[in-house]
Each structure stands twice: as C-alpha cells, then as structure tokens.
MIMAR-112179 format. One record per atom (N, C-alpha, C, CB): x, y, z. Coordinates in steps of 0.2 Angstrom, whole numbers, padded with zeros to 4 digits, always signed. Atoms other than C-alpha are relative to their C-alpha. Glycine has a CB too. Layout:
! MIMAR-112179
XYZ/...
//
This chain:
! MIMAR-112179
+0001+0006+0003/-0215-0091+0031/-0006-0001-0004/+0001-0006+0005/+0006+0001+0004/-0227-0095+0017/-0001-0007-0002/+0001+0004-0007/+0002+0007+0003/-0236-0111+0011/-0001+0001-0007/-0005-0003+0004/+0002+0000+0007/-0237-0115-0007/-0001-0007-0002/+0006+0003-0004/+0001+0006+0003/-0242-0129-0018/+0003+0000-0007/-0008-0001-0001/-0003+0001+0006/-0232-0136-0033/-0006-0001-0005/+0005-0006+0000/+0006+0000+0005/-0244-0132-0048/+0003-0004-0006/-0002+0007-0002/-0002+0003+0006/-0233-0138-0062/+0008+0001-0001/-0004+0002-0006/-0007-0001+0002/-0215-0139-0069/+0000+0002-0007/+0004-0006+0001/-0001-0002+0007/-0210-0129-0084/+0007+0001-0001/-0004+0007-0001/-0007-0001+0001/-0193-0132-0090/+0004-0001+0006/+0002+0006-0004/-0004+0000-0006/-0180-0129-0076/-0004+0003+0006/+0006+0003-0001/+0004-0004-0006/-0194-0120-0065/-0006-0004+0002/-0002+0007-0003/+0006+0002-0003/-0207-0125-0053/-0005+0006+0000/+0001-0004+0007/+0005-0005-0001/-0223-0115-0053/-0004-0001+0006/-0005+0001-0007/+0003+0001-0006/-0229-0113-0036/-0005+0005+0002/+0006+0001+0006/+0006-0004-0001/-0246-0107-0031/+0001+0002+0008/-0007-0003-0001/+0000-0003-0007/-0246-0095-0015/-0006+0004+0000/+0007+0003+0002/+0006-0004-0001/-0263-0089-0011/-0003+0001-0007/+0001+0007+0003/+0003-0001+0006/-0270-0081-0027/+0005+0002-0005/-0005+0006+0001/-0005-0001+0005/-0254-0079-0036/+0005-0006-0001/+0004+0007+0001/-0005+0006+0001/-0239-0090-0043/+0007+0003+0000/-0002-0004-0006/-0007-0002+0001/-0221-0089-0042/+0004-0005-0003/+0004+0002+0007/-0004+0005+0003/-0207-0097-0052/+0006-0001+0004/+0001+0003-0008/-0006+0002-0004/-0193-0106-0043/+0004-0005-0004/-0002-0002+0007/-0004+0005+0004/-0179-0115-0051/+0000-0006+0004/+0008+0003+0000/+0001+0006-0003/-0181-0133-0048/+0006-0002+0004/+0000-0006-0006/-0006+0002-0003/-0163-0134-0042/+0000+0003+0008/+0006+0003-0003/+0001-0003-0007/-0169-0124-0026/-0005-0004+0004/-0002+0007-0001/+0005+0004-0003/-0182-0137-0022/+0003-0007+0003/-0006-0002-0005/-0002+0007-0002/-0180-0153-0012/-0001-0005-0006/-0004-0002+0006/-0001+0004+0006/-0176-0167-0024/-0006-0005+0000/+0006-0005+0001/+0006+0004+0000/-0192-0177-0019/-0007+0003-0001/+0000-0005+0006/+0007-0004+0001/-0206-0164-0023/-0003-0002-0007/+0001+0007+0000/+0004+0002+0006/-0220-0168-0035/-0005+0005-0001/-0003-0007+0000/+0006-0005+0001/-0234-0158-0043/-0005-0002+0005/-0003-0001-0007/+0005+0001-0006/-0247-0156-0029/+0002+0000+0007/-0004-0006-0002/-0003+0000-0007/-0235-0156-0015/-0001+0007+0003/+0007-0002+0000/+0000-0006-0003/-0236-0143-0002/+0007+0002+0003/-0005+0000+0006/-0007-0002-0002/-0220-0133+0002/+0000+0006+0005/+0005+0001-0006/+0000-0006-0004/-0215-0121+0015/+0006+0004-0002/+0002-0002+0008/-0005-0004+0003/-0205-0106+0009/+0002+0005+0006/-0002+0004-0006/-0003-0004-0005/-0194-0097+0022/+0006+0003-0003/+0001-0004+0007/-0006-0004+0004/-0183-0084+0013/+0002-0004-0006/+0005+0001+0006/-0003+0004+0006/-0172-0094+0002/+0000-0008+0001/+0007+0002-0001/+0001+0007-0001/-0176-0111+0010/-0007-0002-0001/+0002-0001+0008/+0006+0003+0002/-0189-0122+0003/+0000-0007+0002/-0002+0001-0008/+0001+0007-0003/-0195-0138+0012/-0006-0003-0002/+0002+0000+0007/+0006+0003+0001/-0207-0151+0008/-0004-0001+0007/+0001-0007-0003/+0004+0001-0006/-0222-0151+0020/-0004-0006-0001/-0005+0007+0001/+0004+0006+0001/-0227-0169+0020/-0006-0001+0003/+0005-0006+0003/+0007+0000-0004/-0241-0167+0033/-0005+0004-0004/+0001+0002+0007/+0004-0004+0004/-0248-0153+0023/-0002-0003-0006/+0003+0007-0001/+0001+0003+0006/-0247-0163+0007/-0005-0006+0001/+0006-0003-0003/+0004+0006-0001/-0256-0178+0015/-0007+0003+0002/+0002-0004+0007/+0006-0003-0002/-0270-0166+0022/-0003+0002-0007/+0001+0006+0004/+0002-0003+0007/-0272-0158+0004/-0003-0006-0004/+0005+0003-0004/+0002+0005+0004/-0273-0175-0004/-0007-0003+0003/+0005-0005-0001/+0006+0002-0004/-0286-0181+0009/-0006+0004-0002/+0001-0001+0007/+0006-0004+0002/-0297-0166+0005/-0002-0001-0007/+0002+0007+0002/+0002+0000+0007/-0296-0168-0013/-0003-0007-0001/+0007+0000-0005/+0003+0007+0001/-0300-0187-0012/-0007+0000+0003/+0004-0005+0004/+0006-0001-0003/-0315-0182-0001/-0005+0003-0005/+0000+0003+0007/+0004-0004+0005/-0321-0169-0014/-0002-0005-0006/+0004+0006-0002/+0001+0004+0006/-0319-0182-0028/-0005-0005+0002/+0006-0003-0002/+0005+0005-0002/-0329-0195-0018/-0007+0003+0000/+0002-0003+0007/+0006-0003+0000/-0343-0183-0015/-0003+0002-0007/+0000+0007+0004/+0002-0001+0006/-0343-0178-0033/-0003-0006-0004/+0006+0003-0004/+0002+0006+0004/-0344-0195-0040/-0004-0005+0004/+0006-0004-0002/+0004+0004-0004/-0355-0202-0027/-0007-0002-0004/-0002+0003+0007/+0006+0002+0004/-0370-0212-0034/-0006+0000+0004/+0001-0007-0003/
//
C-alpha cells in the first residue's frame, strides 16, 4: 500500500505525488469527493481517501504558515 497526495488535476487525470515521483491516475478511478491536497491510499487498483491523513497534512501546513507569517 502506498500513500500519495493529489497534486493537481489535468484534464481527465489526477497527478498524485508519491514520495519523490508522480503518477497519473484517471479521475474516474478516484473516490468522487477527492480534492487537490488530499491524501489517498493506493492499494493495487483500489484508491481510497485517507481523511485522517489529509487532516494531519493540513494541520502541518497551517502550522508552517503560522510560523512563516508570525509577527
């Protein structure tokens, strides 16, 4: 099983970052409710949204932004 992050959508494909590389997956293979920045779990041909992982990523990004823009 691999973890990936939805980087962007290009036409009918989602570009997913996995470690230091990206893969292109047809949007039709993704859960209907995924967005850019969401973390997904890829297990063979099954792709699921990792809601808990997404929440953790967003919290980390918010904390970094707060540190960056701290006065």
